[in-house]
C-alpha positions as CSV (number, residue, x, y, z in Angstrom):
1,M,66.6,125.4,117.6
2,T,66.5,122.5,120.1
3,K,67.6,122.3,123.7
4,E,70.0,119.5,122.8
5,T,73.3,119.5,124.7
6,Q,76.3,117.2,124.7
7,T,77.6,115.9,128.0
8,P,80.5,117.9,129.4
9,E,83.5,115.8,130.4
10,G,83.1,114.3,133.9
11,S,79.4,115.1,134.2
12,T,76.3,113.0,133.9
13,R,73.8,113.7,131.1
14,V,70.1,113.3,131.9
15,I,68.4,111.7,128.9
16,R,64.7,112.6,128.8
17,V,62.5,109.8,127.5
18,G,59.2,110.7,126.0
19,T,56.2,108.3,126.2
20,R,52.5,108.1,126.2
21,Q,51.1,107.8,129.7
22,S,49.1,104.6,129.5
23,A,50.1,101.7,131.8
24,L,51.4,99.8,128.8
25,A,53.4,102.7,127.4
26,L,55.0,103.4,130.8
27,T,55.7,99.8,131.4
28,Q,57.5,99.2,128.1
29,T,59.3,102.6,128.5
30,G,60.5,101.4,131.9
31,Q,61.7,98.2,130.4
32,V,63.7,100.0,127.7
33,I,65.2,102.4,130.3
34,D,66.3,99.4,132.4
35,Q,68.1,97.9,129.4
36,L,69.7,101.2,128.5
37,K,70.9,101.7,132.1
38,E,72.5,98.2,132.0
39,L,74.1,98.9,128.6
40,S,75.4,102.4,129.7
41,E,77.0,100.9,132.8
42,Q,78.6,98.1,130.8
43,H,80.2,100.7,128.5
44,G,81.0,103.2,131.1
45,L,78.6,105.9,129.8
46,P,77.6,108.6,132.3
47,Y,73.8,108.7,131.7
48,T,70.7,108.9,133.8
49,F,67.2,108.8,132.6
50,E,64.0,110.8,133.2
51,V,60.5,109.8,131.9
52,V,58.4,112.6,130.3
53,K,54.7,111.7,129.9
54,I,53.0,113.1,126.8
55,V,49.3,113.0,125.8
56,T,48.6,112.3,122.1
57,K,45.6,113.0,119.9
58,G,44.9,109.2,119.8
59,D,44.8,109.2,123.6
60,R,42.4,112.1,123.8
61,I,39.8,110.9,121.2
62,L,38.3,107.6,122.5
63,D,34.7,107.8,121.4
64,V,35.2,107.0,117.7
65,T,37.2,104.4,115.7
66,L,40.7,105.3,114.6
67,S,39.6,105.1,111.0
68,K,37.1,107.9,111.6
69,V,39.6,110.1,113.4
70,G,41.8,110.0,110.3
71,G,45.4,111.1,109.7
72,K,48.6,109.4,110.5
73,G,50.7,109.3,113.6
74,L,47.7,109.6,116.0
75,F,49.8,108.2,118.9
76,V,53.2,109.8,118.0
77,K,52.9,113.4,116.6
78,E,52.9,115.3,119.9
79,I,55.9,113.1,121.1
80,E,57.8,113.8,117.9
81,Q,57.2,117.5,118.3
82,A,58.7,117.3,121.8
83,L,61.7,115.7,120.2
84,I,62.0,118.3,117.6
85,D,61.7,121.1,120.2
86,G,64.4,119.5,122.4
87,E,62.0,118.9,125.3
88,I,62.9,115.2,125.2
89,D,65.9,113.3,123.9
90,M,64.4,110.0,122.8
91,A,60.9,108.5,122.5
92,V,59.6,104.9,123.0
93,H,56.9,104.0,120.6
94,S,55.0,100.8,119.7
95,M,56.4,100.4,116.2
96,K,52.9,99.8,114.8
97,D,51.9,103.3,115.7
98,M,54.8,104.9,113.8
99,P,54.0,106.4,110.3
100,F,56.4,105.4,107.5
101,E,57.7,108.9,107.0
102,L,59.4,110.5,110.0
103,P,59.7,114.3,110.5
104,E,62.9,115.9,109.1
105,G,65.7,115.6,111.6
106,L,64.3,112.5,113.4
107,M,65.3,108.9,113.0
108,N,64.5,105.5,114.4
109,G,67.6,104.9,116.6
110,A,66.8,101.3,117.6
111,V,64.5,98.3,117.2
112,P,64.9,96.2,120.4
113,K,64.4,92.5,120.2
114,R,60.8,91.9,119.0
115,V,58.3,89.9,121.0
116,D,55.3,87.9,119.8
117,P,53.8,89.8,116.9
118,R,50.5,87.9,116.8
119,D,47.0,89.0,117.7
120,V,45.2,87.2,120.5
121,L,41.7,86.5,121.6
122,I,40.4,86.9,125.2
123,T,37.0,85.3,125.4
124,S,34.2,85.3,127.9
125,T,34.2,81.5,128.0
126,G,37.9,80.8,127.8
127,G,37.6,79.1,124.4
128,G,39.1,80.1,121.0
129,L,37.9,81.4,117.7
130,E,36.4,78.1,116.6
131,T,34.4,77.7,119.8
132,L,32.6,81.1,119.6
133,P,28.9,80.8,118.9
134,K,27.3,81.9,115.6
135,G,26.8,85.7,115.7
136,A,29.4,86.1,118.4
137,K,30.1,89.8,119.4
138,I,33.8,90.6,119.1
139,G,35.4,93.9,120.1
140,T,38.2,95.5,118.1
141,S,39.1,99.0,117.0
142,S,41.2,97.7,114.1
143,L,39.8,97.5,110.5
144,R,42.7,95.1,109.7
145,R,41.6,92.6,112.4
146,A,37.9,93.1,111.5
147,S,38.6,92.4,107.8
148,Q,40.5,89.2,108.5
149,L,38.2,87.8,111.1
150,K,35.0,88.5,109.0
151,S,36.7,86.8,106.1
152,Y,37.4,83.7,108.2
153,R,34.1,83.8,110.2
154,P,31.4,85.8,108.2
155,D,28.8,85.1,110.9
156,I,30.5,87.1,113.7
157,E,29.5,90.6,114.7
158,L,32.3,93.1,115.2
159,E,31.9,96.2,117.3
160,S,34.4,99.0,118.0
161,I,36.2,99.0,121.3
162,R,38.7,101.7,122.2
163,G,40.8,102.4,125.2
164,N,43.9,101.0,126.9
165,I,44.3,97.3,127.1
166,D,43.2,97.1,130.8
167,S,40.0,99.1,130.1
168,R,39.3,96.9,127.0
169,I,39.6,93.8,129.1
170,R,37.1,95.2,131.6
171,K,34.7,96.0,128.7
172,L,34.7,92.2,127.8
173,E,32.3,91.8,130.7
174,T,30.7,95.2,131.2
175,E,29.7,95.5,127.5
176,Q,28.9,91.8,127.1
177,F,31.4,90.9,124.3
178,D,32.0,87.3,123.5
179,A,35.6,88.1,122.8
180,I,38.0,91.0,122.3
181,V,41.1,91.0,120.1
182,L,44.4,92.4,121.4
183,A,48.1,92.3,120.5
184,A,50.0,89.5,122.3
185,A,53.0,91.9,122.8
186,G,51.1,94.3,125.1
187,L,49.8,91.5,127.3
188,Q,53.3,90.0,127.4
189,R,55.0,93.3,128.4
190,M,52.3,93.8,131.1
191,G,52.8,90.3,132.4
192,W,49.2,89.3,131.6
193,E,49.9,86.4,129.2
194,S,47.7,84.1,131.4
195,R,44.7,86.1,130.2
196,I,45.2,85.0,126.6
197,H,42.8,82.3,125.4
198,E,44.1,81.9,121.8
199,R,47.0,83.2,119.8
200,L,45.6,83.7,116.3
201,P,47.7,82.0,113.6
202,I,49.4,84.3,111.1
203,D,47.5,82.6,108.2
204,I,44.2,83.7,109.8
205,C,45.2,87.1,111.1
206,V,48.3,88.8,109.7
207,P,49.5,91.3,112.3
208,A,49.9,95.1,111.9
209,V,53.1,96.4,110.4
210,G,55.7,96.4,113.2
211,Q,53.4,94.7,115.8
212,G,55.4,93.3,118.7
213,A,58.3,95.6,118.0
214,L,59.3,98.9,119.6
215,G,60.7,101.9,117.8
216,I,63.1,104.2,119.8
217,E,63.1,107.5,118.0
218,C,65.7,110.2,118.4
219,R,67.2,113.3,116.7
220,E,69.7,112.6,113.9
221,S,72.0,115.2,115.3
222,D,72.2,113.7,118.8
223,T,75.3,111.5,118.3
224,E,75.4,110.5,122.0
225,V,71.9,109.1,122.1
226,R,72.3,107.5,118.7
227,E,75.5,105.7,119.9
228,L,73.7,104.5,123.0
229,L,70.6,103.3,121.1
230,S,72.8,101.3,118.7
231,L,73.7,99.1,121.6
232,L,70.1,98.2,122.1
233,N,69.3,97.5,118.4
234,D,68.5,93.9,117.4
235,P,69.5,93.5,113.8
236,V,67.1,90.6,113.0
237,S,64.1,92.5,114.4
238,E,65.2,95.6,112.6
239,L,65.5,93.8,109.3
240,A,62.0,92.3,109.6
241,V,60.5,95.7,110.6
242,R,62.2,97.4,107.6
243,A,60.6,95.0,105.2
244,E,57.2,95.5,106.8
245,R,57.5,99.3,106.9
246,S,58.6,99.4,103.2
247,F,55.4,97.6,102.5
248,L,53.5,100.2,104.6
249,G,55.1,103.1,102.8
250,A,54.4,101.7,99.3
251,L,50.7,101.5,100.1
252,N,50.7,104.9,101.9
253,G,49.2,103.1,104.9
254,G,48.7,103.7,108.5
255,C,47.4,102.0,111.6
256,Q,43.7,102.9,110.8
257,I,43.3,101.1,107.4
258,P,43.0,97.4,106.7
259,I,46.5,96.4,105.8
260,G,48.9,94.0,107.6
261,A,52.3,92.5,107.1
262,H,54.6,90.0,108.8
263,A,58.2,89.3,108.0
264,V,60.3,86.3,109.1
265,V,64.1,86.5,108.8
266,T,66.1,83.3,108.2
267,L,69.8,83.5,108.9
268,P,72.5,81.4,107.2
269,E,73.9,78.5,109.2
270,G,76.6,79.7,111.6
271,A,75.6,83.4,111.5
272,G,76.6,85.4,114.5
273,E,74.1,86.8,116.9
274,K,74.5,90.4,115.6
275,S,75.1,89.6,111.9
276,V,72.4,89.5,109.3
277,E,74.7,89.1,106.4
278,G,73.2,86.6,104.0
279,A,69.8,86.6,105.7
280,V,66.6,85.9,103.6
281,I,63.4,87.6,104.5
282,E,59.9,86.2,103.8
283,L,57.1,88.7,103.9
284,V,53.3,88.2,103.8
285,G,51.2,91.2,103.2
286,I,47.4,91.6,103.2
287,V,44.9,94.3,102.2
288,G,41.2,93.7,102.8
289,S,37.8,95.3,102.7
290,P,36.5,96.2,106.2
291,D,33.6,93.8,105.8
292,G,35.9,90.9,105.0
293,A,34.2,90.3,101.6
294,I,37.6,90.9,99.8
295,L,40.9,89.8,101.4
296,L,44.0,90.0,99.1
297,K,47.2,88.3,100.3
298,E,50.7,88.0,98.7
299,I,54.0,86.5,99.9
300,G,57.5,87.3,98.7
301,K,61.2,86.5,99.6
302,D,64.3,88.7,99.2
303,S,67.5,89.6,101.0
304,N,66.8,93.3,100.6
305,P,64.0,94.4,103.0
306,E,63.0,97.6,101.1
307,A,62.9,95.8,97.8
308,L,60.8,93.0,99.3
309,G,58.2,95.4,100.8
310,L,57.8,97.2,97.5
311,S,57.5,93.9,95.6
312,V,54.8,92.5,97.8
313,A,52.9,95.8,97.8
314,D,53.1,96.0,94.0
315,K,51.6,92.5,93.7
316,L,48.7,93.6,95.9
317,I,48.2,96.8,93.9
318,A,48.1,94.7,90.7
319,S,45.3,92.6,92.3
320,G,43.2,95.7,93.2
321,A,44.5,96.8,96.6
322,D,44.5,100.5,95.6
323,E,40.8,100.5,94.9
324,I,40.1,98.9,98.3
325,L,42.2,101.4,100.2
326,A,40.8,104.4,98.2
327,Q,37.3,103.3,99.3
328,V,38.3,103.0,102.9
329,R,40.0,106.5,102.9
330,G,37.0,108.0,101.1
């Protein structure tokens, strides 16, 4: 049984919003709440919002890489349990942290408009990837990033770096990295874009599934919150994310293994802002070995996001992706 309630006529419902407690998580949650307040006022909906901070397993374990921690949903499980228990009414996640399969009774209620999905470099010298010296020391906690960067620059040295983005930026100097790799989206949401020295092209570093997008999770049974979140949903971003997540599900992937996907949606001429009818999606997907020795890449196009994700995953499996992923999991 949950503590879910509907709003009595004439009263104001307090919607409790679950989030991790990092500076980035709280910032992006605040931005979502500001948008929801504006939308609820526009539509005459009597809601106020309360932030509930929740610590996840991924936040507690910082001394080992995510791939060694193992499991899925390292940054969402505790928050999802709070949703199931009715302690919160919705949750704001970075979409790249969300496993493909959601717990029974929960759903993704909205994908707000996506921001830049690319990975970026912050370097000690202010230069880009091409200017880094031979044997440069680069910090990243992601096997996906490591695989692609080693494939492109076999000479570089990669070392694990964990923590929130502000602490990772500090470690650039304190641990004498030549560069660190972060997501553009986090820096953008924090207002720290001026710290970016290079945005890595998609053809060099395919982003994580859902990177740059948020997922707003809620209970399927909570019709009030579902209706509110539908006002925040961006259909183009949702379509792209659905294709990428279909790819993720087909490969039984998670944020701690070396797979990436990026979808681009092309709308027909004259399409309305909220209409995706007739849209065509192009998806690039990669699977690589952590050392960069093998990097498999496939591209596909389709109007059906789920079919597209499965198709690109099947092509990679036919090329040996399953064997690579089995070794990583082992």
